[in-house]
N, C-alpha and C positions, 0 to 999 in steps of 0.2 A: 504492498499500501502506498509506503513513503517513497521505494522506490518510482512507484507509479507517478506520484506528486512530484518529486523531486524532475522526471522527465518531463513533466506537463509545465512545470515553472522555467526549465530550459528553452523547452522550446518558444514558451511566453516570449521569453526574453529576446531569443533570435530574431523573433517577426518585428517586435518594438526595433530592435536594433536596426535591421534591414528596414524598416521604414523611416527610422530618422536618417538614417546613411544615402536614402534616396531623396529624401528631404534637402537633406544637407548639399550633397554633392549636386542637385539640379540649383540649389540658391546661390553657392558658390561661383559655378559655370556662368549662370545666367545674372546675375547682379554684380556679385563683388569682380569677376573676372579673373582669378587670381593665378597666379603661376602654378605652375604642378609645385616647386619645391617651397612653396609657403601654403597648400593644400593639405593639411593633414588627411590620413585614410580616412574617409568618411565612417566608415563602418567600423573600426578600432573605437572611433571617437562616439559613437552614437553607443556604443557598448560603454565606455567609462564612464558617458553620463547618467546612464540608464545604472550601474554599478554604485555610482557616488550617490543619486537619489536615494536608491535600497538602504544606502549604507546611513544615510540621514534619517530617513524613516526609522530604518531600526534602531540608531541611537534614540533615537524620541521616545518609540515603545520601550526602551531598557526603561527610560528614564520614569517614562510612567508609571511603569509598574516596580520599581523602585520607592519612587512614591510612596505608589500603595501601600507599602508594604511599611514604610516608615511612619506609614498614619493607621495602620492598624499598631503596631507595635508603640505607638504614642498612645490608644487606646486603651491597651494592655496596661502601660504603666501609671494612667490616671486610674485604671479601677483598682490597680494591684496598691494605690496609695488612697484607697476608697473614697476620690473626688477630693480632697484636701487642697486648700489652695496651693500649696505647697506640692505637694505632687503634682499638680495641674500645671504648676509655670515650671516643673523639672522637667517634666513629660514635654512640654514646647520648646524647651531651652536643647533638650535632648535632638528632638526632630530636627530643629531648624541645622544646627551642626551636621549630623549625619545628612539631611538635603544638599550641602553646601559641597560634602564631601561625592555625594554621588554625580553634581551636577560638574565637579572636576577629574572624577574617572570616567564618565561617558563622555564627555568634552574629549578629553585625552583619545582615548580609544578612537573614538570617530576622525581625528587629525589626522591620528596615524595611519590608519586603515585608508581615510581617501589618499593621503601623499602614495602607497601602495597600488591602490588603483590608477593614480597616475603614472606608474612607472616610476618611480625612485626606489633609492635601496634605504627601506629605514634604519638597517643594524649597522650601518656606521653612523648613522646620524642620532641613534641614536645612544651609542658609546662615548662619541663629541660631546651628547650632552650630560651623559653621567661627569666625563670629565671637567668640563665646564660647568656642573654645579659643584664638583669636588672643589673646583678652585674658586665660587663665588662662595661659599660656606666660610672659607676663610676671611670672606668678608660681611659677610651676612650675621656675626653672631649675635647681632640684636635681633635679626630674624628667628633666628632658632631659639634664644632666650625668651619670645616672646611666646611661639608656639609652647615649647617646655611650661611654661607660666600657664597657657592655657588649659592644657592638660591636665595640670592638679587643679587648675580652679573646676574644671569639670568633676573631676575623680573625688573630690572632697566637698562638693557640694559647697562652694562657697556663697555663691550669688546666684539667680537664676531670673529669668526672662520677667520684670514684673516687679522685681524688690529693690527697695528705696537704699541705695547705700554712698555710702560716704568715701572718696578719692583723696588723697592729699587735699585734705580739707573743701573737697566740693560735694558737695549732697546733690545726687541725681537719681532719675530713676532709670532702671535697665533697660532698654530697647532690644539689642538683641548681642547675643554671643558668640565668636568666632575663636577658634584655635589662636587667632592672630591676636586679633584687639577686643575691645566691648564699647557700643557705643550707647551713649548716655543721652538723657535730656533732663534737664537742670530746669529749675521753678519758674525760669523767666523764660522757658520755652527753647532755648538754645541747645544746640546739638554738639553731644562734644564725645570724641574719639578717643580711648586711651590706649595705647599699646599694653598688654598682658604682664609685660616684662618691669611696665612702669607703676604696676601698685603691689607699693611697700608694704603699707596697712589699709586694708579695708576695713570698712565700720558697716558692717549690716544691719540696719532699722528694721529690715520686715522678719526677724525673727524671734520670737520666744513675747517678749516685751518693752515697752519703751516707758522712761520717766518725765512725765509729766514736771513743771518745774516752772512755779510763779514766787518772782521776786519783787516785792514791793517797799518803795521806800517810806519812810516816815521822817516827816518834818521832826527838829529838833521842839522840845517842848511839850510833846503828847502826851495823853494820858496812857500810858502803856496797857494798862489794865484795860481800860477801856475798848484798846484795841483789839487786845486779844479775846474780847468778849465777841463784841461786834463779828470777828474774823470767823470764831467757832462757828456762831450761828448762820454765816451766810456760806461756811463747808458744809453743814450739817445738811442744809438744804438742798445744797447741791448735789452731794450725795444721794439724796434721796430721789431726786428728780427722774423721773422714768424715763425720759426723753435723753437721758447723758448717760444713767448709769450702765446700760449695757456696752460703754465704750470703756470703762473701768474693770481692771483686775483687781485693783486693790484700790478702797477710796481714798478721798482726800484724807489728806493730814496735815496739822499746821505744826510746821518741824519746829516751829518758836524765832525768835531775833537773830538775824544769823552775823550782824554787824553791829554794834554800839559804838557811838560817838558824839563830840561837838557839833558835828555836822548833820545828827542824823542817826537814825536806825534804817536795818534793813529785816523785812519780816518774809520766811520763805515758808510757802504750803506747795507740798510733793504728792502726786499720785501715782500708780503705775497705770499703764495704760495698752491697750493693744497694739502690736505692731501696727507701721505705718503712719499716716497723718492723724490719730485719732491724739495723739497725746499735744501736737500742738490745738488740737480745736479744742480741747479740756482745757488747754492752758488760757488760750483766750476767753472762753467762757467764764473761768472764775473768777482772771485778772479785771474782765468787766463788771462781774456782780460784785467784787470786793472794791473796785473804786468808786463804784456809785451806792453802796452801804456806806462808805466812807464819808462821801460826799454829804450825804442827809446826815449822818450821824455827826457832822462837823471835824474829822478826822484830816488834818491837813498831810497831803503826800509832796509839797513841791519841797526844794533844796535849792539855796539859796546860790551856794558855791557850783559851778558845772563841774568843776574836777571831781569833785565829791561826788555827785550823781555818777559818774563816768566810772570810780572808783568802786562804787556801790553796784553798781548793774554789770561789771565785767564777771558774769558766771554763766553757768552751763546754758546752751539755748536749745530748745530742740528742732528736732530738723520737719521740717514741713514737706508736704508731698502737694 
């Protein structure tokens, strides 16, 4: 059965090549009037054209099939992780890396096979490419370093697409991960491309929990007992609010006075929130409620010395998304 199909395919190719050759020969002699030494064998050129077309179609079909397998693997990983958010993001990241690898491998095969069809001896070409690659390897140390770092990012599951990370002091959301670099999008919408080997310390804000920190300055001469009473009341109301309680891992706690001096005091309130931007949203809400209630209670937060205010507010800030 297979031999019969192969014979039919060969006959079909021969017929197509013969028709193309006849059309090409007629066109060359009638329209272009090319001399014999500039006119290639029409039948051989037609056969090569048909083989090139089949090569491109085969490469496209192989890529589609492999992409389908990658999609099935992604669904399997998602089900294995029980559809957790981190599991879904990890599956998407692995799928993206595999798709890039499939495209490169299939494209390289199609190019090499096309050169063979055109009559090139690809063996010396491959040997020369390997020698050239070895020579360039000495000057491509940074590229090798980035690829090795990207491999360990994937193996150690340091971050995946969708995570909010901080690299070299720059906080952004991961949009794409390859073995060589990572594409990020910061809060202002700017697109960042960071080589994986340049990531010395990576802070992942999308794992476990984040700390929501609210630091409010208190002007000198205020009744601190009154400040603590009003603050405790506001924090109790915020912790009991159903609209915000779901974002909390641990409720807000009044830590107390962080700094006390002649230029004023600094009150700190903290909570543990879900990973991502929940910590920043909770900190804004707590800060707004405290400032409103303090204003109603006559508690002043202004400080006359700008340098003192800057020193008091130089504390940890939450990452926004």
